[in-house]
C-alpha positions in Angstrom: 0.0 0.0 0.0 1.2 3.6 -0.9 1.8 6.1 1.3 0.0 9.4 0.7 1.8 12.2 0.5 0.1 14.9 2.6 2.0 18.5 1.5 0.1 21.4 0.9 -2.2 23.5 3.0 -5.5 22.9 4.7 -8.8 24.8 3.9 -8.4 25.8 7.7 -4.8 27.1 7.2 -5.8 29.2 4.1 -8.8 30.6 5.5 -6.5 31.6 9.1 -4.2 33.1 6.3 -7.1 35.5 4.5 -8.1 36.4 8.3 -4.8 37.9 9.4 -4.4 39.9 5.6 -7.8 41.3 6.1 -7.3 42.8 9.6 -3.5 43.7 8.9 -5.6 45.9 5.4 -8.3 47.2 7.9 -5.7 48.8 10.4 -3.2 49.7 7.7 -5.5 51.4 5.3 -6.9 54.0 7.4 -3.1 55.4 8.4 -1.9 55.2 4.7 -4.8 57.2 3.4 -4.4 60.0 6.3 -0.8 59.7 4.9 -1.5 60.6 1.3 -3.8 63.1 2.1 -1.4 65.2 4.7 0.6 64.8 1.3 -1.4 66.1 -0.8 -2.3 69.3 1.5 1.2 69.8 2.2 1.8 69.6 -2.0 -1.0 72.2 -2.3 0.5 74.5 0.4 4.2 74.6 -1.3 2.8 74.8 -4.5 0.5 77.9 -3.3 3.9 79.5 -1.5 5.6 79.0 -5.1 3.4 80.8 -7.1 3.5 84.0 -4.7 7.5 83.9 -4.8 7.1 83.8 -9.3 4.1 86.7 -8.5 6.3 88.6 -6.6 9.0 88.2 -8.7 6.7 88.9 -11.8 5.3 92.1 -10.0 8.7 93.7 -9.1 9.6 94.0 -13.2 6.4 95.9 -13.3 4.6 99.1 -12.6 2.3 99.1 -9.8 -1.4 98.3 -10.8 -4.3 97.3 -8.0 -5.9 94.4 -8.4 -3.3 92.8 -10.5 -4.3 89.4 -11.2 -1.1 86.7 -12.3 -2.7 83.2 -13.2 -0.6 80.3 -13.5 -0.2 80.8 -17.2 1.0 84.3 -16.7 3.5 83.0 -14.0 4.9 80.7 -16.8 3.5 77.6 -15.0 1.5 74.6 -17.0 -2.3 75.0 -16.7 -3.0 71.5 -17.6 -2.0 70.2 -14.4 -4.6 69.8 -11.4 -4.4 73.1 -10.1 -6.4 76.1 -10.8 -5.7 79.6 -8.9 -4.4 83.2 -9.3 -2.4 85.7 -7.2 -4.2 89.1 -6.9 -1.8 92.1 -6.3 -3.5 94.7 -3.6 -2.0 97.1 -1.5 0.1 100.3 -2.9 3.2 100.5 -4.7 5.2 101.0 -2.0 3.2 98.0 0.5 1.8 95.5 -1.9 -0.1 92.7 -0.7 -0.3 89.5 -2.1 -3.7 87.2 -2.2 -2.9 83.6 -3.3 -5.8 81.2 -4.2 -5.2 78.0 -5.3 -7.4 74.5 -5.7 -7.3 70.9 -7.0 -9.7 68.3 -6.9 -10.1 68.0 -2.7 -8.3 71.2 -1.4 -7.9 74.6 -1.8 -5.5 77.1 -0.5 -6.1 80.8 0.3 -3.0 82.9 2.2 -5.2 85.5 2.5 -6.5 83.6 5.9 -3.7 81.3 5.6 -6.8 78.4 5.5 -6.3 75.3 3.7 -9.9 74.1 3.2 -10.9 70.5 2.5 -13.6 70.3 0.8 -14.6 67.0 1.8 -16.7 68.6 4.4 -20.1 70.1 2.8 -19.9 72.5 5.1 -17.2 74.4 3.3 -19.1 74.5 -0.1 -17.5 74.3 -3.5 -13.9 75.9 -3.4 -13.0 75.5 -7.0 -15.8 77.4 -8.2 -15.2 80.6 -5.2 -11.3 80.0 -6.5 -12.4 80.1 -10.0 -14.6 83.3 -9.2 -12.0 84.9 -7.2 -9.3 84.6 -10.5 -11.8 85.5 -13.2 -11.3 82.0 -14.3 -15.0 81.8 -15.4 
């Protein structure tokens, strides 16, 4: 009589591995999503600071104009990306004030109030429309 070779895993062992993997996923996915959202917010803020610097450099080479709007394309940036926005110059020629309005699909940045607004919260409304309105991009 031949002895059976019992190589392989039983159904119980496979189910145990699947359950353990499921628990690991339940624990890790929210942490990964939070990290991705934090990175996206920081990226938007850094991009907002970048366009502010570019607008200040552009303004330094021009004559004063109250309410001057610098769009992303005016600043030499690609308008085909995920960002929409502008920098609006107000104030006086000796004391200019810049307002940055910037949004992507998920978040809006406005350096006037220092806010980074999460549009996932329904109370905030559609900030992308607000940015387009402020920048006259409609």
